[in-house]
ROROVEX-397416 format. One record per residue: x, y, z of N, C-alpha, C, O in turn. Coordinates in steps of 0.1 Angstrom, whole numbers, plus 5000, padded with zeros to 4 digits. Example, Ala and Ser with C-alpha at 12.3 -4.5 7.8 and 13.67 -1.06 7.14 Angstrom:
BEGIN
513249435078512349555078513249675078514249675085
512849785071513749895071512950005079513450115080
END
This chain:
BEGIN
500849885000500050005000500950135000502050135006
500450234994501150354993500350465000499150455003
501150575004500450685010500450795000501550834994
499350864998499150974989498751094997498151085008
499051214991498551334997497851414987498451454976
496651454989495851534980495651674985495251694997
496051774977495851914981494451964977493851914968
494052064985492752114982492652264988493652304995
491652334985491452464991491252455006490652355011
491852545014491752545028490252555031489652655027
489752465039488252465043487552355036486352335039
488152295026487452185018488052045022487751945015
488752035033489351905036488351795039488551685034
487251825045486251725048485551675035485351555034
485251765026484651735014485551645005485151545000
486851685005487851604997487951465004488051364997
487951455017488051335024486951235021487151115019
485751295020484551215016484751155002484351044999
485251244993485451194979486451074979486250974972
487551084987488550984987487950854993488250744988
487150865003486550745009485550684999485450554999
484850764991483950704981484750624970484150534964
485950664968486850594959487350454965487850374958
487050444978487450314984488750314992489350214995
489350434994490650455001490450495015489450565019
491450465023491450495037492150625040493250645036
491450715048492050835051493150815062493150725070
494250905061495350885069495751015076496951045077
494751105079495051225085494951345075494951325063
494851465081494851585072495451705079495651705092
495651805072496151935077495552035068494952005058
495652165072494952265064495452265049496652275046
494452235040494752235026495252105020495652095009
495251995028495751865023495151755031494851765043
494951635024494351515030495251405026495551385014
495751325036496551205033495651075033494651075040
495950985024495250855024496150745019497150775012
495750625022496450505017495650435006494450435006
496450384996495850314985496850234978498050244980
496250144969497150064961497750134950497550264949
498450064941499050134929498050194920498250294914
496850134920495750194911495350324915494850404907
495450364928495050494933495850604926495350714925
497050574922497750674914496950734903497050854900
496350644895495550684884494150724887493650824883
493450644896492050674899491850804906490950874903
492750844915492650964923492751084913492051184914
493751084904493951194894492751204885492351314881
492251094880491051094871489751144878489051224872
489551104891488251114896488051224907486851274908
489051274914488851364924488451504919489151564911
487251554922486751674917487251794925487351904919
487451774938487851894947489251904950489651994958
490151814945491551814948492251904938491951894926
493251974942494052054933495251984928495752014917
495751874935496951804931497051674939496651674951
497551574934497751444941499251414941499951404931
499851384953501251354955501351214960500451164967
502451144956502851024962503851054973504851114970
503551004985504451034997505650934996505450814998
506850984993507950904992508650865005509150755006
508550955015509050925028508551025038508051135035
508650975051508251055063509251015073509350905077
510051115078511151085087511551205096511151325092
512251185107512651295115513851365109514751305104
513751495109514851575103515051705112514451815109
515851695122516151805131517351885126517551995131
518151825117519251905111519451865097518751775092
520351935090520451915075521051775072520751715061
521851715081522351585078521251475078521151395069
520351495088519151395088518251425076517751325070
518051545072517251575061517851515048517151455040
519151535046519851475035519751325035519351265025
520151255046520151115047518851045044518650945038
517751105050516451045049515951055034515350965030
516251165028515951175013516751075005516251014995
518051065008518950975001518450825002518650754993
517850795013517450655015516250615006515950495005
515650705000514550684990515050624977516050664972
514350524972514850454960514350534948513550494940
514950654946514550744935514750684922513950704912
515750594920516050534907514950444902514850414890
514050404911512950314907511750404901510850344895
511750534904510650614900510950704888510050754881
512250734886512650824875513250754864513950654865
513050814852513850774840515150844839515350944846
516050794831517350854831517450994825518551054825
516451034818516451174813515751274822515351384817
515551234834514751314843515451444847516651454848
514651544849515051674855514251704867513051744866
514851684879514151694891514051834896515051904896
512851884899512652014904512052014918510951954919
512652064928512052084941511252214941511852324943
509952214939509252334935508852414948508852544947
508552344959508052424970508452354983508552234984
508752434993509052385007508252465016508052585015
507652395026506852455036507252405050507352285052
507652505059508152475072507152525083506552625081
507052445093506152485104506652415117506752295119
507052505127507452465140508652365139508552255146
509652395131510752305130512052375131512152505129
513152305135514452365137514952415124515552525123
514752345113515052385100513952475094512852435093
514352595091513252695086513652765074512752835068
514852755069515252815056514752735044515352635041
513652785038513052705027514052695016514152585009
514852795013515852795002516852685005517252614996
517352685017518452585021517852445020518552345016
516652425025516052285025515852245011516152125007
515452335002515252304988516552254982516552154974
517652324985518952284979519452154984519952074977
519252124997519651995003518851874997519451774993
517551894995516751784990517151764975517351644971
517351864968517751854954519151784953519351694945
520051824961521451764961521351614965522051534959
520451584975520351444979519751354968520251244966
518751404962518151324951519151294940519251184935
519851404936520851394925521951304929522551234920
522351304941523451224946523051074945523850984941
521851044949521350904949521250854935521650744932
520650934926520550894912521950874905522150784898
522850964908524150954903524850834908525550764900
524750794921525350674926524750554920525450454917
523450544918522850424913523050414898523150294893
523150524891523250514876524650534871524950524860
525550554881527050564878527250684868527950664858
526650794871526850914863527151034872526751024884
527851134867528251244875527351364873527251454882
526651374862525751484859524451434853524451334846
523351494857522051464851521651564841522151684842
520751534832520351624821519751754827518951754837
519951864820519351994824518052014817517252094822
517751944806516551964798515751844796515051824786
515751744806514951624805513551644809513151764811
512751534810511351544814511351594829512051534837
510651694832510551754845509651664854508551634851
510251634866509451574877509651664889510651704892
508451684896508451784907508351714921507551624923
509151764930509151714944508751834953509151944951
507951804963507551904973507951854987507851734989
508251954996508751915009507851985020507752115019
507351915029506751975041507551935053507951815055
507952035061508752005073507952055085507852185087
507351965093506452005103506851935117506951815117
507152025126507551975140508751875138508751765144
509651915130510951835128510651705121511551615121
509551685114509251575106509151615091508451705088
509951545083509951575069509051485061509051365063
508251545052507351475043507851505029507851615024
508351395022508851415008507851364999507451244999
507351454990506251424981506651434967507251524963
506151344959506351344944505051374937504051304939
505151474929503951524922503551414911504351374903
502251374911501751284901500751344891500351284882
500451474894499351534886499951624875499451624864
501051694877501551794867500751924868500751984879
500051964858499252074859498152054870497651944872
497852164877496852154887495552094882495152114871
494952014891493751934887492552024883491551974877
492552154887491352234883491452254868490452294862
492552234862492652244847492152114841492952024839
490852104839490251984834490551954819490651844815
490852064812491052044797489952094789490052104776
488852134795487652184786487652334785486952384776
488252404794488152554793489152604782490352594784
488552664772489352724762489152874761489852944754
488152924768487953064768487453104782486553044788
488153204787487753254801487253394801487253464791
486853434813486453574816487353624827488153544832
487253744831488053804841487853734854486653714859
488953684861488953614874487953504874486953504882
488053404865487153294865487253204878488253194884
486153154882486053064893486852934889486652874879
487652884898488352754896487352644895486352634902
487652544887486752424885486652354898485552304902
487752334905487752264918486852344929486152284937
486952474928486152554937484652534934483852524944
484252534922482952514918482452374923481252364928
483252274922482952134926482752134941481852074947
483552214949483352224963482052294967481352244976
481652394959480452464962479252374960478352374968
479252294950478152194947478052094959476952054963
479152054964479151954975478652024988477951974996
479152144990478752225002477252245002476552245013
476652264990475252294989474352164989473152174988
475052054990474351914990473551904978472451844978
473951954966473251944954473151804948474151724948
471951764943471751634937471251664923470651764920
471551564914471151584900469751614897469351674887
468851564905467351574903466951724906465751754903
467751794913467351934917467752034906468852034902
466752114901467152214891468152314897468152344909
469052354888470152444892470352554882470252534870
470452674888470752794879471752884885471852904897
472652934876473653034880473453154872473553164860
472953264879472553384873473753484869473553584862
474953444873476153514870477153414865478253404870
476853344854477553224850478953254845479753154845
479253374840480653394836481053294825480253284815
482153234827482553134817481952994819482352894812
480952984828480152864829480752754838480352644837
481652794847482252684855481352614864481352484864
480452674872479552614881478652514873478452404876
478052574862477152494854477852374848477352264848
479052394842479752274836480152174846480052054843
480652214858480952114868479752044873479851924876
478652114873477352044877476951934867476551824871
477151964854476851874844477751744845477251634844
479051764847479951654849479551574861479651444860
479251634872478851564884477551484882477451374886
476551554876475251494874475351364865474551274868
476251364856476351254847477451154850477851064843
478051184862479051094868480351084858480850974856
480651194853481851204844483051234853483151344859
484051154853485251174861485951304854486151304842
486351404862486851524856488151524849488451604841
488951414852490251404846490351324833491551294829
489251274828489351184816489851244804490251174794
489951384803490351444790491751504791492051594782
492551474801493851544802494951444805494751324807
496251494805497351414808497851454822497451554828
498751364828499251374841500751354842501351294833
501351414853502751404854503251254856504351224853
502351164861502851034863503150964850503850854851
502751014839503050954826504550964823505150894814
505251054830506751074828507550984838508750994838
506850914847507550834857507850694853507150644844
508950634858509250504854508250394859508150284854
507450434869506450344875505150344867504250264870
505050434857503850444849503550314841504350264834
502350264844501850144837500750194827499550214831
501050204815500050264805498850174803497750224802
499050044804497949954802496949964814495749954813
497549974826496749984838495950114838494750114842
496650224834495950354834494850354824493750404827
494950294813493950284803492750194808491650224805
493150084814492050004820491250074830489950064830
491850154839491050234849490350344842489150374846
490850404832490150514825488950454818487850524819
489050344812487850284806486750244817485550254814
487250194828486350164839485550284844484350274847
486250394844485550524848484650574838483550624840
485050554825484150594814482850514814481850564810
482950384818481750304819480750344829479650304829
481250434838480350484849479550604845478650654853
479850664834479150784829477650754827477350654820
476850834832475350824831474850914820475051034820
474150854810473550934800472050924800471350974791
471550854810470050824811469450914822468350874827
470051024826469451094837468851234832469351284822
467851274839467251404836467851514844467951504856
468451614838469051724845468451854840468151874828
468251944849467752084846468852184851468652244861
469852194843471052284847471152394837471352374825
471152514842471152634834471952744839472352744851
472352834830473152954835472753074826472253064815
472953194832472653314825473753424829474353414840
473853524821474753634824474353754815473753734804
474553874820474153994813475154014801474754084792
476353954802477353974792477153874781477353754783
476853914769476653824758477953744755477853624752
479153804755480353734753480653624763481053514760
480353654776480453554786479553434784480053314785
478353454779477453344777477953254765477853134766
478453324755479053244744480253164748480353044744
481053214757482253144762481753024771482352914771
480753054779480252944788479652834780479952714783
478952864770478352764761479452684754479352554753
480552744750481652674743482352584753482752474750
482652634765483352554775482552434779483052324780
481252454781480352334784480352234773480352114775
480352284760480352194749481652114749481551994746
482752174751484052104751484051994762484551884760
483452024774483351924785482551814781482851694784
481351834774480551724769481151644758480951524758
481951714750482651634739483751544746483951434742
484351594756485351514764484751394769485251284768
483551404775482851294780482451194769482451074770
482051254757481651164746482851084741482750974737
484051144741485251074737485550964746486050854742
485350984759485550884769484650764767485050644768
483350794763482450694760482750614748482550494747
483350684738483750614726484850514728484950414721
485650534739486750434742486150304746486750194744
484950304751484250174755483150134745482350054748
483250194733482350154722480950204723480050154717
480750314730479450384731479350514723480350584724
478250534716478150654709477050744716476550844711
476850714729475850794737476450934740477650954739
475551024743476051164746475351214758474251174762
476051304765475351364777474651494773475051564764
473651524781472851634778473551774780474251784790
473451864770474151994772473252084781472052074780
473952174788473152264797472752384788473252404777
471752454793471252574786471752704792471852714804
472152794783472652924787471853034780471353014769
471653144787470953254780471553394785472053404796
471353494776471753624780470653694787469553714782
470953734800469853794808470453864820471453824826
469853974824470154044836469453954847468353914845
470153944859469553854869468153914874467353834878
467954044873466754104877465554074868464454094872
465854014856464753984847464353834848463553784841
465053764857464853614858463653584868463353664877
462953474865461953424873462253274875462753204865
461953214886462153074889461452984879460153004878
462152904871461452814861460752694867459952624861
461152664880460552554887460152594901460752694906
459352524908458852564921460052554931460152644940
460952464930462052454939463352424931463352374920
464452454937465752434930466952494938466752534950
468052504932469252564938469752674929470052654917
469852794934470552904928471952924934472052954946
472952904926474352904931475152994921475152974909
475853084927476653174919477853234925478053234938
478653294917479853364921479753504916480353544906
478953594923478653724917479953814917480853784925
479953904908481153994908481454064921480454104928
482654064925483054144937484154234934484654244922
484754304944485654404942486854374933487254454924
487454254935488554214927488254204912489054214903
486954174909486554154895485954274889486254314878
485154354897484654474892485654594893485454694886
486654574901487654684902487254794912487954884914
486054774918485554874927484654814938483554754934
485054824950484254754961482854824962481854754964
482754954961481455024962480554974951479354954953
481054954939480254904928479754764931478554734928
480554684937480154544941479054554951478054484950
479154644961478154654971476854704966475754664970
476854794956475654834950474954724942473654714943
475754634936475154524929474454434940473354384937
475154404951474654314961473254364967472354284969
473154494968471954554973470754524964469654504968
471054524951470054504941469654354940468654314934
470554264945470354124943469354074953468953954952
468854154962467754104971466554064964465753984969
466354104951465154064943465153914940464153864937
466353854941466453714938465553634948465053524944
465453674960464753604970463253614967462453524971
462853714960461453724956461153644943460153584942
462053654934461953584921462153434922461653364913
462853394932463153244934462753214948463553174956
461453224951460953224965461253094973461453094985
461252974966461352854973462652774970462852654972
463652854965464852794961465952814972466052914979
466752714973467952724982468952804974469052804962
469752894981470652974974472052974980472252954993
473052984972474452994976475253104969475153104957
475953194976476653294970478153294976478253284988
479153294967480453294972481153434968481053474957
481753494978482353624976483353654986483353594997
484253744984485253784993484853915001485553955010
483753964997483254095003482554065017481553995017
483154115028482554085041481254155043480454115052
480954255035479654335037478554265029477454325028
478654145024477654095015476354075022475354125016
476254025033474953995040474254135043473054145041
474954225047474354355050473854425037472754485038
474554405026474154465014472954395008471954465003
472954265008471754195002470554195011469454175006
470754235024469554255032469054125039467954125045
469854015038469353895045470653825051471653825045
470453765062471553695069471453545066470353485067
472553485062472553345057472353245069472553275080
471753135065471553025075472852955079473052905090
473852965070475152905072476252975064475953025053
477452975070478653035063479752935062479952865072
480452925051481552835049482752915044482652975033
483852905051485052975046485852885036486052775039
486152945025486852865014487952955009487753075005
489152895008490252965002490152944986490552834982
489753044979489553024965490753094958490753214956
491753014953492953064948493653144959493953084969
493953274957494653354967493653434976494053504984
492353414973491353494980490753414991490453294990
490553485002489753435013488253465011487853585012
487553365007486153385004485153315014485553235021
483953355013482853295021481753255013481253325004
481253125015480053085008478853105018478853055029
477953195013476753225021475553135017475253135005
475053055026474052955022472653005028472553025040
471753015019470353055023469452935021469252895009
468852875031467952765029466552815024466152935026
465852735017464552775011463552785022463752735033
462552865020461552895030460752765034459952775043
END
């Protein structure tokens, strides 16, 4: 069994943990922004394909005491790096995080780990220099209370990059954040969903993938493909198994709208690409079935009326960082109170970094959830239906 570490937005650890358990793996503790779990070799592929709320998946190479640089070097050297890397590898120690440890210089730790890995590879392969321009493999180090965690990146590009977004708008919501919002709101596919500030369509598109049980990573590549441990046949077998789980027989009522015509066009294009990705996955298993496309329309939120008696209204309304003016955002929020009248029996969720949101919209939420969305500290305001 292996130990893996999945990163996520701070505040989403419980949701990510539930996802991991649903995949059949055992949790092994968590810290702010990351969840550890144990799994077999297949977890390397399945976690990257399937986790909706994780930003990145690492393979934990070692965990050991490191109170000084000698211990740090030796513990890293003891890892059988030669079993994981190809001889054209270019190892990059991309990040170091220290907390309550004697060793605190991130730059020095980075250099020691890099030196240790290259020394081990050189000794095992009987070479004195490694290539400067080979396939890049990334290592990350956490040093907490004098314990070192050495992690090998298996994802490559962050997992919020699903591969379907080809056109964005200003400050788009991350796909992983949208997936977190859907889970926080306890949304189910039978419940109508509308995003009145859809932007590039992230919430809507993630809802479509979730409703049809489409694994979000089926249309992209991963860093593990450059590792010596990569088993192409096993990865394809697991990919086909996940493709077979796609549901095309479900009724979904998922829609989005925006006052910006260009945003609506981009949202429609991104959603189409996501659905095409799902279709290609189905073709791998000999199916020509297609998943239902969501509907988008150009509209001001004030002109909307609830199309169904009950549903979920979930959105990422413009805020100061996107509008460029906090006062302008607050004026918008004040006008958004009409949504409670126009969608009287709908559950609602709004994510924003503006602390004055509740005061401006004129209603206090039933629940608040703090979520680190990219570099922003945001809050999800949850309003239960009447």
